[in-house]
N, C-alpha and C positions, 0 to 999 in steps of 0.2 A: 826794303826797310827791314832791319832785323827786329827780333821780338823785344829787344830792350829799348828801342827808340820810339819817338812819338810817331803817330800815324793817323790817317783819317779814312772814313768809309763814305762812299756816295751811294745813296739809295734813290733809285728812280721809280716813281709811281706812274704807271701807265693806265689810263682809263679810256674806254671807247665810248664815244658819244652815241646816244640812241638815234640821233638824226643822221649821222654819217659814220657808219661802222668802219670806213677806211681811213678816217683821220684820227690821229692820236694826239692827245695833249699830254705833254710830259712835264711833270713837276719834279724838279731835282732839288734835293736837300743834302747839303754836305754835313755829315755828322762827325764831329771831332772826337777822337778817342784820347782820353787822358789817363795815364798810368794803367794802360791795358783795360779800360772800362769802356764798353760800347754803349752808345745811346740808343734806346728802344723807340721804334717808330710804329704807327698803326696805319694799315691799308684798308680803305673802304671798298666793298664789293656789293653790288646790287643782287638781291636774291632772284633766282630763277631767270638769270640773264640769258637771252637767246644766243645761239651759236653763230657761226660754227666754232667748235672746240677743237684743239685747245686754244685758250685765250691768254695772251701775255698779261700778267698781273703786275709785275714790277721787276727791277733789276738790281743786283747787288754788285758793289765795287770794292776793290782792295788795292792798296798801294803796291803790292807785289805782283799784281796781275800782269803788269807790263812785261815782265821778264819771262812770263809763261812758265813759271815754276810752281804755281799753286793751282788748286781746283776747288770748286764749291760743293757743299753737301747740305741737304735739308733733313730735318727730323721734327717730330711732334705731331699735332693734330692734322689729319688729312694726309699724312705721309707714313709715319710709323705707327700711328694710332688711328682708330676708326674716325671717319670713313677713309679706308686705305685708297691710295692712288688718286687722291683729289688734287694734290699739288706736286709739281716736279720742278727741278732747277737744271739749267744747262751748266754743267760743271766747268765749262771753259769761259762762258760769257757772264754767268751769274743771273741769267734771265729766269724769272719764276713764272710758271704757267699754271692755269686752272683748267681741268679737263671735263667738267660737267656742271650742270646747273646745281645751285644750292638752295635748299628750302630753309628760310630763316626760322620757321616755326619748329624745325628739328635741330638745326645747328646755327645758332645766332652768332657765334664767335669762335675763331680758330686761333690757337697759340702755336707759332711755328718757330723752331730754332734752326740756324744755319751756321756752318763752320767753314773755315778756310784751311785746307789740308795741303801738305807738301805732296807734290805730284809723284815724287819718287818713293818716298817712305810711307805716305798716307797718314802721317802724323799731323796733328793740329799745329798750325803756326801762330795762331792767335786764339784769344778767348771767344766763346760762343756768343753770337748775337741772336736776340729774340725779337720777333715782331708779331703783332696781332692782325688778323684779318676780320674786320667787322662787317657783317652782312646787313645791308640796308633793307628795311621792310617795304614791301609792295602790298597793295590791297588785293590780295589773292584769296582771301577767306571770307565767306559770308556768315552772318549770324546763324546759329543752329539752335532750334528748340529741343528741349529735353524734358519729356518726350514730345514727338511731333503730333501725336494723337492723344487726346485727353477725353475721358468720359467722367462726368460728374452727376451724382444723384442729388436732386434738389427737391425737398418737400414742397408740396403745392402751397401750403400755408406759410411759406417763408416770407417774413416781412421785407419790404423793399430796403435796399442798401447793399452791403457787401455780401457776396456769396462765398461759401467755403470752397473756393477753387483758385489756384494760382498758376501763372505761366512763367517759365524761366528759359532764357536763351543765353548763348555765349559765342564770342567771336575770338578766333585764335590769332588774329593779327596783333601787332605790337600794342601793348597796353598803353592807355592814355594818349592814344593818337586817333585821328579821325578814322583810320582804318578799322579800329575796334569799337568805336562808339556807334550805337544804333538806337533806333526808336521802334516801339511796337504799337500797332493800331489795328482796330477791327475792320477788316476789309468788307465782310459780308455777314448777314444774319438771316436765318430762315427759321420761323417767320420773324417779321420785323418787330413785333411787340410781344412782351414789354422790351424797351430799349436796354441793351446790354453794352457796357463800356468797360474800359480798363483803367485801373488806378495803380499808382506806384505803391509798392510796399515800403513803408517807412524805413529809411536808411539805405536804400539801394535803388538803382534804376534798371537793373537787369531782371527783376522779378516784379510781375504785375498781378493784381487781383481783379477778379471779375465783380462788377457791380451792376445793379439794374434798378429801374424805377417802374412802379406799377405793381402788378400781381400776376401770378400764373393761374391758369385755369386748366386743370387736368382733363376735364371733359372735352375741351376744345383742342388743346395741343399737348401731346405727351412727350415730344422730343424737340429740342432746338439744336440747330447747327450753326456754329460760328467759325469764320476763317480769319485768323490773326496773322499779320505780316510783321516781320522784324527786318529793318533796313539800316545798313551802316552809313557813315558819312564820308567814306573814302572816295577816291577818284580812280576809276568809275565806281559808283555806289553798287553794293551787292546786297541781296535780300533773300529771305526764305519765309515759308508760311507754316502754320500749325492749325490743326482742325480740332475744335472743341465740340463735344456733344453733351448737351444738358438734358438729362432724363428726369422728367417730372414724376414725383412719387405722390400717389393719391392721398389726399387728406379728407377730413370730415367736412364735406361741403353740402351734404344732404341729411336732413333729419329722418329718422326711421318713422314709418307709418304703419298703423295697425291694419291687419288684413280684414277686420270686422269692426263695425261701429258700436256694437253692444254684445255682451255675453250674459248668459243665465246659467246658473249652476245650483245644485242641491247638495246639502251636507246633513248627515245624521247629527242629531243633538249630542253634544259632548264628545264628538269624534276628535281624535288627536292624531297628529302627524300623518295626515292623509292628503294625497294630491287631489286637488279639486278641478283644476283647469290648466290647459296649455294655451298660451296666447301667442300667435304668430305675428311677425312684423316684416315689412318690406323696406330694404335700404338699397339705394342706388350706388353707394360707394363700394369700393373693392371688398369682396367677401373675406372673412377671416383676418381682418385687420382692425386695429383700434378705431378706424374710421367707420366701420360697419357693425362692430360688436355692440349688442344692445345692453342697456342698463335700465332695469325696471324699478319703479317705486310706487308705493301706495300713497296717494295724496289725501284721500278722505275715506272715512268709514272704518278705519282700523285703530280707533282711539284706544281700545282695550288690548291691543296687541294679539288678537286672535289669529291673524293671518300673516303670511310672509310670501314674498315672490322672489324667485331667483331665476337666473339665466342659465339655460341648458347650453353648455359650451359647444355641443355638437350641432344642435339644430338652431341655435340663436333664438329659441322660444322662451317666453316667460312662463315659469311653472308656479302656479298659485297653490299654496297648501294651507291647511288649518293646523295651527300649533297649540291652540288653547281651546278647550271645549266651549261651545256656544250653548247657552241655556235657552231652551225654547220658550220657557215661561217669561223670560225677559224680552226677547225679541225673536220674531219668526223670519224676518227678511233683513239682510244687511246689504246696503248699497256701497260698493267700493268704486273709487275712481283711481285708475292706474295710469301712470305716465311712463314714457320711454324716452331715452336719449342714448348717445353713444359714449364710449369710453373717452374718445378724443373730443375736445371742444369744437364747436361749430365754426367754420371759416367760410366766408363768402367773398367772391371777387365779382364786382359788378362794374361793367364799363371800364375795365382796366384799373379799377381801384378797389383795394381791400376795405370791406365794411367791418368796423370794430363795434362791438356792443357798447352801449352807453353804460357808464358805471352805475350800479344799483338797479339795472333793468336787464336781467338775463333774458335770453331768447325764449319765446313761448314754445313749450313742448307739446307734442301730440299726446292725447290722453283718450281713455276709453272707459265706459261704465260697465261694471260687473255686478249683477244682482245675485246674491247668495241666499238661497232659501233654506232655512233650518227646519228639518223634519223632526217632529216630536218622537221621542223614544221614552221607554220606562226609565226614569231616573232612579238611581240606587239610593237606599237610605243613607243619610249623612249624619255622622256623629258630630257632636258639638266640637270635640277636639279629636284629631286623628291619633294623638298620643296622650295618654294620661299617666301621671306619676303618683305612686302610692308609697307610703312609708310605714313599715311595720318592723317589730323585733322578731327575730327567729324564735322557733319553738313555741309560737303562739297556739292557743287552743283552737281546735277545728271549729268551724261555724262562724268565723269572723267574716263579716261582709266587707269586701275590699272595694267594690266599685259598683255603682248603679249608673248606667249610661243615660245621656240625654241625646235624643235623636229626632230628626225631622225628615219628612219625605214629601216632595211636592206632588207626586203622582199616586201614592198609595195610602191606605188607611194604616196609621201607626199601630193600632191595636192588633192588626193582623201580621205584624212583623215578628219573625221568630229569630232566635239567637243561637249560635253554635260556637263552640271553642275550636279555633284553628290551630293554636299552638299552646300546649301545656306539657312540657317535656317530662316533668316529674309527677304528673297527675295529682297535683296538690290542691286544685280548685275545681269548682263546678260552676256552671252558668244556668240561670233560670231561662228556659227557652222562650218565655213570654215577656219577661221584664228585662232580661239581660243582666240581672244582678249576679255578680261574681262573688262566691263564698268559698272559704278554705274548707277542705275535707280532710287534710292531714297537716301535721306540723311541718312548717317550712324550715329547712336546715340550711344555714348560710354556708356551711362547708360542703354542701352537695355539689357534685360535678355539674349539675344543671344551673348553678348560680355562677354568673360571670361578672367579675368585678363588683361583687356585692349586690347584684341585681338579678331578679328573676323576671322573665318576660313572658307575658300571656297575650295572645292575640284572639280577639273575639270578632265574629262577623254577624251582621244583621241582614236578613234575607226578607224581601217584601213578597207580596202575592201577585206582582205584575206578570205580564206575558211578553217576553220571557222574564223570569224572576231576576231582580237586580240585587247586588250584594255590596254592602259597605263594610269596611273593617276599621277596627280600633286597636291600637297597641297599648297594653297596660304594662308599665314598667314598675315593678315592686322593688323598692330599696329595702333590704333586710339589715336591720341593726344586729350587731354581734352581741352574744352573751357568752359567759365563760362556761361552756358546756363540754369542753374537751380538755383532758389532762395531757401533760407533756408525754412524749414517748421517744424512744431511741430510734434513730433512722437505721442503725445497724446494730444488731445484738451479738454479732460474732466478729471478734477482732483478733489479730495476730500480733504478738509482741516478740520481736526478734531479740532474744536474750543475749545474743552475742553482739548486738549493736546498740540497742536503746533499752531504757528502763521504764518506758511509758507508752501509752496508746491514747489516741484522741477519742473523746466521747462526744458525739454530736447528737443533741436532742432536737425535737421539733414540736410544734403545737399548731393544730389546725385553726385555732382561734387567732384573731388579729389583736393588735395592741388595743388596750393595755392588759389583755388576757393571755399574753404569751411571754416572750423573752423580755428582759433577761431572766434566766432561771437560777434557782438555788439548788446546789448539789450536795449530797451527803451519802455516806456509806450506810447500807441497810442493817449491818450488824456491827456491834462494838468490837467484837473480837478480831474483826478484819483490820482494825486500825494499826495493828502491828505489822501487817503485810502490805497494806495499800493506803494511799491517800489521794484525795482529789484536789487539784490545783488548776485554776482558781475555784473557789466554792460558789461564786456568783458570776454569771455572764451568759453569753450566747452559747458557748460550749466550754468544755473543760478537758482535762487530761487525767487519766488514771495512772498513778505513778507507783511502781513497785519499790518498797522500802528495803527489801532484802533480795539476795540472789536466789531466785526461785528455781527449783528443779523443772526441767522441761516436762510439760504436760498441759492438761486443760484445767482451767479454774473457772468457777462460777462466782461472780461478784455481784451481790445484790446492791442496787442503788436506789436512792430516793431523789425525785426531781420535782420541784415546785415551780409554778409560774408566778407572775407578779401578784396574783390574788391568792396565793397560798394553796391553790389546787394542786394536790400531790399525786404522784403516780410512783409505783414501785416497779422497777425493771431489773432484770437479771442479765448482766453482761457476761457472755462467754468469752474468756480470754485464753488463747492458746499460746503458751510460751514455748518457743522452739529456737533452733538454730537456723538462720536464714542464709541463703547463698546470694540470691539476686532479689532486690526489692523486699517484699514482705512475704515471700513464698518459703514455707518451711522445707527444710531438707529432710526427706524421708525415703524409706525403701520403696521401690516400685511394687505394684501388686504382684502377688505370687504367680498369677496367671501369665505374667509377662516374662517369667524366667523358666528356663528348661535346665534342670539339673541332670546329672549322669543317669539317674534312674529313669527319668522321663525320656531321655534320648534313647536309652536301651529299649524301653517299651516301644518306642516308635520303630526302631529297627526290627524288633521281633514281629510287630504287626506287619511290616512290609515283607519280611521273610515268609511269614505265614501266607500272606496274600499271593506271593510269587509261587509258593508251593501249590496253592489251590489252583491257580491258572495252569501250572505245569501238569497237574493230575488230570484236569478236565480235558486238556488238549492232547494228551498223550495217545499214542496208537501202538498197541502191542504187536508189532510185526517183526521184531528181532527176537531170535531165539536165545541169544546170549543174555544172561542176567548178571549184573554186578551189584555189589552191596557195599555198604559202609559198615565196618565192624562196630559192634556195640560196645562202647566203653562205659559200663555201668558204674564204674567207680568215679567218673567225672562228677564234679559238683554241679548241681543244678538238675541232674537226673532227667535231662531232656535229650532225646536222640532223634536225628533225622535219618530216615532210611532212604538211601539213594537207589532207585530201581533200575534205571537204564539211562546212561548218559547220551547214547547215540541214537537210539530208536524210539524214544518216548518212554514214559513211565509205565510201570507194570500195573495191570488191572487188579492185582492181588494185594492183600494187606495182611499184617499180623494182627490177629485179634487177641487181646489179652484175656487172661482168665482171672476172674475175681473170686476171692475166697476169703472166708472168715470162719471163726470158730462157731458161728451160728448158721452157716449156710454151706451148700455144696458148691464145688467148682462148676462153672459154666463154660462151655466151649462153643466155638463158632465153626461151623463146617465151611471150609474154604473151597474145596473142590476135590475131585478124584483124579488120580493119575498113577501110573505105575510107580511104585516106590523105587528110589535109587539109593536109599540109605537104610541101614539097619540101626535100630535104636539101641544104645547101650546105656548103662547106668552112669557112665562118666562122660558121655558125649554122643556124637554121631559118627557112624562109620560108613564110608563109601563101600561100593561093591568091591573095590580093590583093597579093603580093610584099612584105608587111610582114615585118620581121625582129624577132626577140626574142633578145637576147644576155645571157648571164650575166656577172657581174663576174669570175668566175674562169676564164673561157675556155670556159664551157659555154653552149651556145645551146639554148633549149627554149621550148616554148609549151604551153599546156594542150591536152590531147588532145580527141578527140571521143568522146562517150559515146552509144551507140545502144541504146535499150531494146528488148528483144525481147517477143514476145507472151506468152511463158511467164513473164515477170517478171524474166528475166535481162537482161544487157546486155553490150555489147562496147565497149571504149574503145581507141583507138589513140593512142599518145603517142610520136612520133618523138623521138629524143635521140641526140646524137653528141658525141663529144669531139674537139677539134681537135688536141690535142697528144698526144704519146706518153705511155703509162702509165708512172708512176714506180715503181721497184722499191726495196725496203728490204732491208738486210742487218743481221743482229744476231747476233754470236757465231759468225760463219762460216757462217751459214745465211741464206738469203733468205726474207723474209716479205712477203707481199702482203696488205694489209688492205683489206677491202671495206666498203661501206656496207650494213649489214644491220639488219633490225628483228626479229631473233630469232624467237621462237615466234609472235608476232602476225603476222609476215609469212608464216610457213609456213602458218598457218591461213588467211590471206587467199588465198594461192596455191592452196590446195586448193579453196577456194570458187570462185575464178575458173575453174579447170579444170572444175569440176562444172557451172558455168553454161554454159561454151563447149560442153562435150560434149552438152548438152541442146538446143542450137540446131538448128532444122530448116531454116533458110535457108542456102543456100550462099553463101559469101563468098569473095572472092579471098584466097589465102594470101599473107601478107606475111612476109617474114623479120623476125625480131625485131631491134629496134634495140639498139644497145650503149650502156649507161649506165655510165660510168666515173667513179670518184672520184679526183681528183688532190689530194694533200696528205698531211700526216702524220696518222696515226691516233692514238687516245688511248693514253697510256702505261699506263692502268689495265686490269685484266682486265674482260671483259664481265660484266655483272650476272648473265647466265645461267650463268656459270661459277663464281659464288660459292657453292659448296656446302661442306658440312662435310667431304666426303670428300677434296677436293683442296686445301682451305685449311688445315685443321687449326686450330691455335691461333695461327698466325702472322697477325697483323693489322697488320703494319708498313705494308702498302700503303695503309692508311687515312690515314697521316700525310702523304701527298702525292698528292692527287687533282687537282692542277692549280690554276691561278690563279682560275678562275671559282668552283670549289667553295670555295676559301679566302675569296673575297669574300662568297659566300653565307653561309658559317659565321660570318664576322665580323659580318654584319648581324644574324643570329639570336642571336648571343651577347650583343649590347649590352643588350637588355632583361633578360636573365638576370643580367648583372653588376650592373645598376642595382638589382635587387631582392636582391642578395647571395645568390643561389641557386646552390648547387653541384650540378652533375649528376654 
């Protein structure tokens, strides 16, 4: 039949009977195809069918099969989709085979497609036919508990009825069939009482609740074991079991009992917060549980609330303490009745039934008697009131009686009580040691620091003659009334007015007195002539502002003010106002202190001091071991008139020095003997001449040459340096007195001179004695004091001389100042 014509398909379903596997029952159904539409058929197959496999399932027919030009093909579940290889088809005959058992709980239905193909080309000759394979259920699953072992904790005092425990089971066979329907029953119970049963949970039959009748007794049975069975209704029936363990939790089934029938204890009279007694109990319930923890109470004998009893959580003992002093004069023995119970209510199971207390009749508790003996002690004196309030005005005259106490003492003679002050911070009062009368000895000032919130507190104590003496105290609070005894004053008498920003400053007064003797204040200027420069606004209030009426030059101004309080008590105050230019806030812009700046003169002085100190070190450490002597030419025409003599660059400084000659018209020249050495120079009127007749002349009229240094065997040496001045020594006059200034090297030269003398005195070789040459300095000396004279004792705080140290120091300071100014650094 071609693809455009009508056709039909025969589907043969083959099933094997369980009774006779060799016989086959064939059911044939002719399915008619109309307009190329195949009719779908369903094939039933029993799950887990026994073999042998493969088993013929069904057979497909096609009208072109007769001419052997077509073949069959399967696709779908069990063929090309999981589980693979379950179904196959004979491509020639169209017989479908199943190759292994099928579990319905895993694969309940298969959808299979088959096609008819041209044998030569492999192309489909008709549309695809689909059929279903429905797996029929067998009772091959038993009910399963989840979980199969259950442990439940049950309090001993649980009332009969439903327990907080459930059982749940499930059967995987086809739902709503006898194979999946089951029942649960209690198979066994150990022990048998109380009877435990199962009840359906409302709304389902697969979940059961545990229920019981009677009561549990922890002391008899602590664990119950139940075996529950779940059985389905299939053929054959299948079942499983679960085990339930009920663990009974101890409850309060025993009352605590006192370890003793009576207690005796002693307490000192008026003792407070003291432990008197520890009461032990015995409880048969499980320790450290609400069933055994004790709760104590005082049933009788504590009507005044003198005692309390608490439970020690560690020992479960009752701790009896006194919290309120007991007066021996009122009672000497107190009888207490103490009862005990547990935190948890009592539960009792008798003969399998729970006993419930009758309403209004609680169970009888165990109790014990405690006798507390009060021991008499010396009672302290007792004031009528522990606190007394007194009212007085401040500044009252001394001698005012403030308070006379009323006192009583049960144990002592009142006439023998003495009184003392315990607290009197300002020493304003005194107390009569016999009567306790408090009297003022000074005026009481309400504005005193000892007065807090308008009250002054005095504490007095009364001491009796008992053994040991007892003391009672009384607090006397004195309320001091205020009087207008203080005038207003300024809280700050110095203010800054930033003239470049504002024209006013705030004036803030205060008054130590309270209302109505303080603010608001009345303000006015102290002098009429000031009204042209200043005004106060407002003139009445808590504070005011001082306003400048004109543009004032920068400077300091004293402004007298008058301030009156509400009662016209007036004070005169002077407000110091500094008018200035402000940069930030109210800080005046001004030059820094002079000590914070270093000008050119000061910098030059520092360099000079450092140079002199270096020279001093150089002279002390030098060692004259080089015979060559070098010098620095003296340029006496340089300004400053200071010359440094360079002795020896390579081998240390010379131990010799030039000693100047001082001369005046009132005195003779003085010279210093430097040493003796063979002369190498001839002195001339115009200079010095060497042995080879060569001359050396200075530019300032001095003629000199380097001397001769002769080293001795002991390490010393002698140098001879001829020197002479051609012209007359110049004299100076200043302020009517003549001063002659010399060329000196201060302390360093004196040290050098001492070393030269020591060297010369140690020479063993005789040399001709030469008269010392005169070295004279001609020119003006420095106008500044010698650095050796700059001491605190003779200079004081006057540093004006630093402002003019001469042109050279000014030049030096200017050079050093330039990098400082470029970095904007202020010294």
